[in-house]
C-alpha positions in Angstrom: -33.2 -3.5 -23.3 -29.9 -3.2 -21.5 -28.4 -4.2 -18.1 -26.9 -0.7 -18.0 -27.1 0.9 -14.5 -26.3 4.6 -14.1 -24.9 4.3 -10.6 -21.3 5.3 -10.2 -18.6 2.6 -10.3 -15.9 2.7 -7.6 -13.1 0.4 -6.6 -11.2 1.4 -3.4 -8.9 0.2 -0.7 -7.0 1.4 2.3 -3.5 0.1 3.1 -1.7 0.5 6.4 1.9 1.7 6.7 4.3 -1.0 5.4 1.6 -2.7 3.2 2.6 -0.7 0.2 5.4 0.9 -1.8 5.4 3.6 -4.4 5.8 0.9 -7.1 3.0 -1.3 -5.7 0.8 1.7 -5.4 1.3 2.6 -9.1 0.5 -1.0 -10.1 -2.6 -1.1 -7.9 -3.9 2.1 -9.4 -3.2 0.8 -13.0 -5.1 -2.4 -12.2 -8.1 -0.6 -10.7 -8.2 1.8 -13.7 -8.1 -1.1 -16.2 -10.9 -2.9 -14.4 -13.1 0.2 -14.5 -12.3 0.7 -18.2 -13.3 -3.0 -18.8 -16.7 -2.0 -17.4 -17.1 0.4 -20.2 -15.6 3.6 -18.8 -13.8 5.9 -21.3 -10.3 6.5 -19.9 -10.9 10.2 -19.8 -13.9 9.7 -17.4 -12.0 7.5 -14.8 -11.1 9.5 -11.7 -8.3 8.5 -9.4 -7.9 9.8 -5.8 -5.0 8.9 -3.6 -5.0 10.1 0.0 -1.8 9.8 1.8 -2.1 10.0 5.6 0.4 11.3 8.1 0.7 7.8 9.7 2.0 6.3 6.4 -1.3 4.7 5.4 -2.9 5.4 2.0 -6.4 5.3 0.6 -7.0 4.7 -3.1 -10.2 5.3 -4.9 -10.7 4.8 -8.7 -14.2 5.8 -9.9 -16.4 6.4 -12.9 -19.5 8.6 -12.4 -21.5 6.8 -15.1 -23.9 9.1 -16.9 -27.6 8.7 -16.4 -29.2 8.2 -19.8 -32.6 8.4 -21.4 -33.2 6.5 -24.6 -31.0 3.9 -26.3 -28.8 2.3 -23.6 -27.1 0.2 -26.3 -25.2 3.3 -27.4 -23.6 3.8 -24.0 -20.1 2.3 -23.3 -20.6 -0.8 -21.2 -24.2 -1.3 -22.3 -25.0 -5.0 -22.3 -28.0 -5.8 -24.5 -30.1 -8.7 -23.4 
């Protein structure tokens, strides 16, 4: 048995104008991607969406649409056997 849950994983934030720079944005995205990969996501399956708004704010979403599986959950990245 496993604690694997097939629901998508998402880390997101919104930042107002002046709360971020291009460098801090890159660092934030890298941190979010690393966290999702630590949850078992293969790097190729991690999606990043950055929405820049006209007012200077930004929305960042890093996600992994975890696959639904049938069978041996232990073979799935991030599977946590009990």
